[in-house]
C-alpha positions, 0 to 999 in steps of 0.5 A: 500500499505504501508503495501504491499511494506514494507512486499515485502522489508523487510530484515529479518536477516538468518542465515548462515549454520555451515560452513562460515562466517556469518555477521550482515549489517546494510540495507543500505549496501546490494547492495555495501557489495552483490557486495563485498562479491560475489568478496571475495568468488570468490578469497578465496573460503570461503563462506559469509552469509550476514543478513541485517536489521537495526542497531538496531534489529541486534544488539539485536540480537547479545546481544540474542546469535545470531552467528554472526561473524562480525558486521557492524552497521549504527552507532556508538551507537549500536556498543558502547552498543555491546563493553559495554556487552563485546559482540565484540573484541574491538581491532578488531573495526574500524570505516569503512565508513560515509554516507550523509543525503538525502530527496528523492522524485520522479522522477519529483519531483522539485530539492531544493539542499541543505536544507537551514531553509526557506525550508518548508518541510510541505508544500513540502509534502502537505497530504503526508506522510515522509518515514523515518526509525524509528526514535527512534531506526534506525540510519537513522531515528535517524540522520532524525529526528535530522537533522529536529529538528535542521530545528525546522521542525520535530514538523510540520511534525511528525504527517506525518512520516510513520516510516519504520522498515529499511533505505530501507524499508522507500526507497522502500515507496517512490519508490512505491509511497505510500509517497512523499518523504523520508530521507534516505542516500545518498547511497541509493538514488543511487540505486533506479532508480524510486526516485531522491534526492530533496535536501541534509542535510548539514552534521552538522545538524545531529551527524556524520555519522560512519559505525563501524565493528567490529568482534564479541566475538565467531567470527569464524577463517576466520572472521578476514581475511573478515573484513581486506577484507572490508578495502582493496582499492577494497572493498574501491572503490566499497563502494565509488563507491555505494556513501559511503564515508570515514570517517576522520581518 
């Protein structure tokens, strides 16, 4: 079942045509960004294609020469890597969004509220798996592992972690019943009716969740206008409605 769900939900990067703008964006942005892109295309007539995947995958593709015009990462580390490589326009870089981390389960799973040190995740899992994005490469997985380590619970559950290629794939595992619990962003939990938020992770348990955005070094004409649009009140309203928050600037 795990293999089937992952195969069906893989968000493989796509290539834009010669015309239009190509955006590489973290998988967790899909629902909100699809809506924003549709409105922008209707408003401007500019074609925008979006490739969704884990930030790590997208950053490596840019390193290998993928023709992205805009990159929106789910953490600062991967944007830092591209900036150090000289592959983004540093003066265009902006901290666009923030997010929260939550534990999700089936619709009928008991809710815990904010996770406290005495919460026993292993006992709650029983013999099941904990769905997470790749814990050593994908931002959502990195944040989730850090939170569990802060709670001194990582070692107890690490052999029961089902690692997915990206956070939306982890969400799908819980939605399909392949894993009783999962760790995703709060924005992801809001787009899937088959799961509920079981608990929230206090922000001080993990590094700040920041989504930086920037133009790539070889961004096409028109990409700057789209990046600016992502900072408008209209785009911000969509992000907030989908469960994102704004970073402290």
